[in-house]
DRENDO-1510 file (C-alpha; in Angstrom, 1 decimal, always signed):
<recs>
REC; n; res; u; v; w
REC; 1; MET; +96.5; +129.1; +113.3 .
REC; 2; LEU; +93.2; +130.8; +112.4 .
REC; 3; ALA; +91.4; +129.0; +115.2 .
REC; 4; ALA; +94.0; +129.9; +117.7 .
REC; 5; ALA; +93.8; +133.6; +116.6 .
REC; 6; GLY; +90.0; +133.5; +116.9 .
REC; 7; TYR; +89.4; +134.3; +113.2 .
REC; 8; PRO; +85.7; +135.2; +112.9 .
REC; 9; HIS; +85.2; +133.8; +109.4 .
REC; 10; LEU; +86.9; +130.5; +110.1 .
REC; 11; ASP; +83.8; +128.3; +109.1 .
REC; 12; HIS; +83.5; +130.1; +105.8 .
REC; 13; HIS; +87.3; +129.8; +105.1 .
REC; 14; ARG; +87.2; +126.1; +106.0 .
REC; 15; ALA; +84.2; +125.6; +103.6 .
REC; 16; ARG; +86.2; +127.2; +100.8 .
REC; 17; HIS; +89.1; +124.9; +101.4 .
REC; 18; GLN; +86.7; +121.9; +101.5 .
REC; 19; SER; +85.2; +123.0; +98.2 .
REC; 20; PHE; +88.7; +123.1; +96.7 .
REC; 21; CYS; +89.4; +119.6; +98.0 .
REC; 22; ASP; +86.1; +118.3; +96.7 .
REC; 23; TYR; +86.7; +119.7; +93.2 .
REC; 24; VAL; +90.2; +118.3; +92.9 .
REC; 25; ALA; +89.1; +114.9; +94.3 .
REC; 26; HIS; +86.2; +114.8; +91.8 .
REC; 27; ALA; +88.5; +115.8; +89.0 .
REC; 28; VAL; +90.9; +112.9; +89.6 .
REC; 29; GLU; +88.2; +110.3; +90.4 .
REC; 30; VAL; +86.6; +110.5; +86.9 .
REC; 31; GLU; +87.8; +107.2; +85.5 .
REC; 32; GLY; +91.2; +108.6; +84.5 .
REC; 33; ALA; +89.6; +111.1; +82.1 .
REC; 34; ILE; +90.9; +114.2; +83.8 .
REC; 35; ASP; +90.2; +117.4; +81.9 .
REC; 36; HIS; +93.7; +118.9; +82.4 .
REC; 37; GLY; +92.8; +122.2; +81.0 .
REC; 38; ALA; +89.8; +122.7; +83.3 .
REC; 39; LEU; +91.8; +121.5; +86.3 .
REC; 40; LEU; +94.6; +123.8; +85.5 .
REC; 41; SER; +92.2; +126.7; +85.0 .
REC; 42; TYR; +90.6; +125.9; +88.4 .
REC; 43; LEU; +93.9; +125.7; +90.1 .
REC; 44; VAL; +95.1; +129.0; +88.7 .
REC; 45; ASP; +91.9; +130.7; +89.7 .
REC; 46; TRP; +92.2; +129.2; +93.2 .
REC; 47; TRP; +95.9; +130.3; +93.6 .
REC; 48; VAL; +95.3; +133.7; +92.3 .
REC; 49; GLY; +91.8; +134.4; +93.6 .
REC; 50; HIS; +91.8; +132.6; +96.9 .
REC; 51; ILE; +95.4; +132.8; +98.0 .
REC; 52; ALA; +96.1; +136.3; +96.7 .
REC; 53; ALA; +92.8; +137.8; +97.8 .
REC; 54; GLU; +90.9; +135.7; +100.4 .
REC; 55; ASP; +93.9; +134.6; +102.4 .
REC; 56; LYS; +94.8; +138.3; +102.9 .
REC; 57; LEU; +91.6; +138.9; +104.7 .
REC; 58; TYR; +92.7; +137.1; +107.8 .
REC; 59; ARG; +96.0; +139.0; +108.1 .
REC; 60; SER; +94.5; +141.6; +110.5 .
REC; 61; SER; +93.1; +138.8; +112.7 .
REC; 62; LEU; +96.6; +137.3; +113.1 .
REC; 63; THR; +98.5; +140.5; +113.7 .
REC; 64; GLY; +99.6; +140.8; +117.3 .
REC; 65; LYS; +98.6; +137.3; +118.2 .
REC; 66; GLU; +101.9; +135.6; +117.4 .
REC; 67; ALA; +102.5; +134.3; +120.9 .
REC; 68; MET; +98.9; +132.9; +121.2 .
REC; 69; ILE; +99.4; +131.1; +117.8 .
REC; 70; ALA; +102.8; +129.8; +118.7 .
REC; 71; LYS; +101.4; +128.4; +122.0 .
REC; 72; ALA; +98.6; +126.6; +120.1 .
REC; 73; PHE; +101.3; +124.8; +118.1 .
REC; 74; GLN; +103.4; +123.8; +121.0 .
REC; 75; SER; +103.3; +120.1; +122.0 .
REC; 76; ASP; +102.2; +119.1; +125.4 .
REC; 77; ASP; +105.9; +118.2; +126.2 .
REC; 78; GLU; +107.0; +121.7; +125.2 .
REC; 79; LEU; +104.3; +123.2; +127.4 .
REC; 80; ASP; +105.4; +121.0; +130.4 .
REC; 81; ARG; +109.0; +121.9; +129.9 .
REC; 82; GLY; +108.1; +125.6; +129.8 .
REC; 83; ALA; +106.2; +125.3; +133.1 .
REC; 84; ALA; +109.2; +123.6; +134.9 .
</recs>
């Protein structure tokens, strides 16, 4: 969706999501000794900080580009049917 809309900070946004995945993967790989408190704290910070703040930054890049985004999600079959 962000790529289809041409979001200018996509690389940074992807890197933030990758850091989230890396942290969670590391937390669960540690020989079953998950620090549940630390993991919960991280998840709360992510949900509140990232989703409530950072994800709002791309809203203006998406506004008015709904058709472009929808087209990017259409399958090749849907595109072929639309051209017929």
